[in-house]
mmCIF file of the C-alpha atoms, coordinates in Angstrom:
data_MODEL
# 
_entry.id   MODEL 
# 
loop_
_atom_site.group_PDB 
_atom_site.id 
_atom_site.type_symbol 
_atom_site.label_atom_id 
_atom_site.label_alt_id 
_atom_site.label_comp_id 
_atom_site.label_asym_id 
_atom_site.label_entity_id 
_atom_site.label_seq_id 
_atom_site.pdbx_PDB_ins_code 
_atom_site.Cartn_x 
_atom_site.Cartn_y 
_atom_site.Cartn_z 
_atom_site.occupancy 
_atom_site.B_iso_or_equiv 
_atom_site.pdbx_formal_charge 
_atom_site.auth_seq_id 
_atom_site.auth_comp_id 
_atom_site.auth_asym_id 
_atom_site.auth_atom_id 
_atom_site.pdbx_PDB_model_num 
ATOM 1  C CA . MET A 1 1  ? 0.000  0.000  0.000   1.00 0.00 ? 1  MET A CA 1 
ATOM 2  C CA . THR A 1 2  ? 2.854  2.392  0.792   1.00 0.00 ? 2  THR A CA 1 
ATOM 3  C CA . ARG A 1 3  ? 4.474  1.761  -2.574  1.00 0.00 ? 3  ARG A CA 1 
ATOM 4  C CA . ARG A 1 4  ? 1.175  2.499  -4.362  1.00 0.00 ? 4  ARG A CA 1 
ATOM 5  C CA . LEU A 1 5  ? 0.677  5.727  -2.416  1.00 0.00 ? 5  LEU A CA 1 
ATOM 6  C CA . ALA A 1 6  ? 4.237  6.854  -3.180  1.00 0.00 ? 6  ALA A CA 1 
ATOM 7  C CA . ALA A 1 7  ? 3.698  6.107  -6.897  1.00 0.00 ? 7  ALA A CA 1 
ATOM 8  C CA . ARG A 1 8  ? 0.476  8.135  -6.950  1.00 0.00 ? 8  ARG A CA 1 
ATOM 9  C CA . LEU A 1 9  ? 2.134  11.075 -5.232  1.00 0.00 ? 9  LEU A CA 1 
ATOM 10 C CA . GLU A 1 10 ? 4.962  10.963 -7.785  1.00 0.00 ? 10 GLU A CA 1 
ATOM 11 C CA . GLN A 1 11 ? 2.410  10.894 -10.628 1.00 0.00 ? 11 GLN A CA 1 
ATOM 12 C CA . HIS A 1 12 ? 1.045  14.158 -9.257  1.00 0.00 ? 12 HIS A CA 1 
ATOM 13 C CA . GLY A 1 13 ? 4.409  15.882 -9.070  1.00 0.00 ? 13 GLY A CA 1 
ATOM 14 C CA . ARG A 1 14 ? 5.153  15.216 -5.403  1.00 0.00 ? 14 ARG A CA 1 
ATOM 15 C CA . THR A 1 15 ? 8.353  13.764 -4.002  1.00 0.00 ? 15 THR A CA 1 
ATOM 16 C CA . PRO A 1 16 ? 7.406  11.535 -1.090  1.00 0.00 ? 16 PRO A CA 1 
ATOM 17 C CA . GLU A 1 17 ? 10.009 10.674 1.507   1.00 0.00 ? 17 GLU A CA 1 
ATOM 18 C CA . VAL A 1 18 ? 9.583  6.936  1.926   1.00 0.00 ? 18 VAL A CA 1 
ATOM 19 C CA . HIS A 1 19 ? 11.788 4.507  3.818   1.00 0.00 ? 19 HIS A CA 1 
ATOM 20 C CA . TYR A 1 20 ? 11.254 0.761  3.647   1.00 0.00 ? 20 TYR A CA 1 
ATOM 21 C CA . SER A 1 21 ? 12.503 -1.714 6.217   1.00 0.00 ? 21 SER A CA 1 
ATOM 22 C CA . GLU A 1 22 ? 13.094 -4.783 4.093   1.00 0.00 ? 22 GLU A CA 1 
ATOM 23 C CA . GLY A 1 23 ? 12.283 -8.062 5.762   1.00 0.00 ? 23 GLY A CA 1 
ATOM 24 C CA . GLN A 1 24 ? 10.149 -6.395 8.417   1.00 0.00 ? 24 GLN A CA 1 
ATOM 25 C CA . ASP A 1 25 ? 6.561  -7.260 9.169   1.00 0.00 ? 25 ASP A CA 1 
ATOM 26 C CA . LEU A 1 26 ? 3.779  -4.935 10.260  1.00 0.00 ? 26 LEU A CA 1 
ATOM 27 C CA . ILE A 1 27 ? 5.350  -5.040 13.709  1.00 0.00 ? 27 ILE A CA 1 
ATOM 28 C CA . PRO A 1 28 ? 9.003  -4.095 13.152  1.00 0.00 ? 28 PRO A CA 1 
ATOM 29 C CA . GLY A 1 29 ? 11.900 -5.305 15.240  1.00 0.00 ? 29 GLY A CA 1 
ATOM 30 C CA . SER A 1 30 ? 13.481 -2.888 17.674  1.00 0.00 ? 30 SER A CA 1 
ATOM 31 C CA . ALA A 1 31 ? 16.317 -1.875 15.286  1.00 0.00 ? 31 ALA A CA 1 
ATOM 32 C CA . ALA A 1 32 ? 13.824 -1.052 12.507  1.00 0.00 ? 32 ALA A CA 1 
ATOM 33 C CA . GLU A 1 33 ? 11.613 0.791  14.976  1.00 0.00 ? 33 GLU A CA 1 
ATOM 34 C CA . ASN A 1 34 ? 14.551 2.894  16.165  1.00 0.00 ? 34 ASN A CA 1 
ATOM 35 C CA . GLU A 1 35 ? 15.457 3.679  12.559  1.00 0.00 ? 35 GLU A CA 1 
ATOM 36 C CA . HIS A 1 36 ? 11.845 4.692  11.887  1.00 0.00 ? 36 HIS A CA 1 
ATOM 37 C CA . HIS A 1 37 ? 11.895 7.106  14.827  1.00 0.00 ? 37 HIS A CA 1 
ATOM 38 C CA . GLU A 1 38 ? 15.137 8.668  13.578  1.00 0.00 ? 38 GLU A CA 1 
ATOM 39 C CA . TYR A 1 39 ? 13.559 9.235  10.142  1.00 0.00 ? 39 TYR A CA 1 
ATOM 40 C CA . LEU A 1 40 ? 10.441 10.666 11.755  1.00 0.00 ? 40 LEU A CA 1 
ATOM 41 C CA . LEU A 1 41 ? 12.367 13.081 13.968  1.00 0.00 ? 41 LEU A CA 1 
ATOM 42 C CA . GLY A 1 42 ? 14.479 14.222 11.010  1.00 0.00 ? 42 GLY A CA 1 
ATOM 43 C CA . PHE A 1 43 ? 11.347 14.783 8.924   1.00 0.00 ? 43 PHE A CA 1 
ATOM 44 C CA . LEU A 1 44 ? 9.709  16.829 11.681  1.00 0.00 ? 44 LEU A CA 1 
ATOM 45 C CA . GLU A 1 45 ? 12.851 18.920 12.202  1.00 0.00 ? 45 GLU A CA 1 
ATOM 46 C CA . ARG A 1 46 ? 13.012 19.740 8.480   1.00 0.00 ? 46 ARG A CA 1 
ATOM 47 C CA . HIS A 1 47 ? 9.326  20.492 7.989   1.00 0.00 ? 47 HIS A CA 1 
ATOM 48 C CA . VAL A 1 48 ? 8.071  21.745 11.331  1.00 0.00 ? 48 VAL A CA 1 
ATOM 49 C CA . GLY A 1 49 ? 11.207 23.241 12.776  1.00 0.00 ? 49 GLY A CA 1 
# 
């Protein structure tokens, strides 16, 4: 579903920031969850300030 959403955004001229954790399920392991939080914090710092 995420890949389809990213493709649709790109079709409409947007550049989505998407990060995939290969080999992870819907409930990620702790390393993938930590990585996700780092991406999220970086995104918020760039866009919210």
